[in-house]
C-alpha positions, 0 to 999 in steps of 0.5 A: 327126247330129241325129235328133230329133222336133219341128216343122220350125222347131226342127229347122232351128234345131238343124241351124244350131247343130249345126256351132257346137256340134260345133266348141265340143265339139271345141275343149273336147276339145283343151283338156282333152287339152292341159292334162290331165284333173287340171287340167281337173277343177280348172278345172271346180271353179274355174269352179263357184266363180266362178259361186257368187261371181258369184251372191253378188255379184248377191245383195249388190247387190240387198240393197244396193239394197233397203236403201239405194236405196229408203230414199234414194228415200223420203228424197229424195221427202220432202225434195223435197216439203218444198223445193217447199212452202218455195219456194211459201211464199217465192214467195208472200212475195216477191209480197206484199212486192213488192205491199206495196212497190208500194202503199207507193210508189204510195200515197206518190206519190198522197198527194202528188198529193192534197195538191198538189190540195188533198186530204187524205192519210191517211198510211197508205201512207207509212211505216206509221203516224203518223210516215209521215203527217207525212212525207207531209203535209210532202212534200205541202206541198213539192209545193204550193210547187213547184206555186205556182212553176209 
């Protein structure tokens, strides 16, 4: 039986575990008798060795995690920051390119409209320089001719 002192809760828990514990002890005793004392002691040593191997494996895994995982996380963090920065730069460059292209397209169209209406285009938005200006003026002249046919 269980003759222990303590609070009522712990005694109740011990009484509930007591039949299971006694059953396990009985089973272990039967196994020890069936395999013999010498074999039981060899199996006990084997059990201790397996416990040591398991502890060593846990230690090895913790060591690998500390040496590889943490440095890998740091590397990934740096690369993620670099990648994010490059993406932001690429987004800004893309927006600038789209804006410039839009200005180029609208600038060329508005110069033609100005020339057709009698205004003078500066040529800066049509091709980036003097050569573009000549094209804009020639295009404007063509627009004037088409306007005259209407």
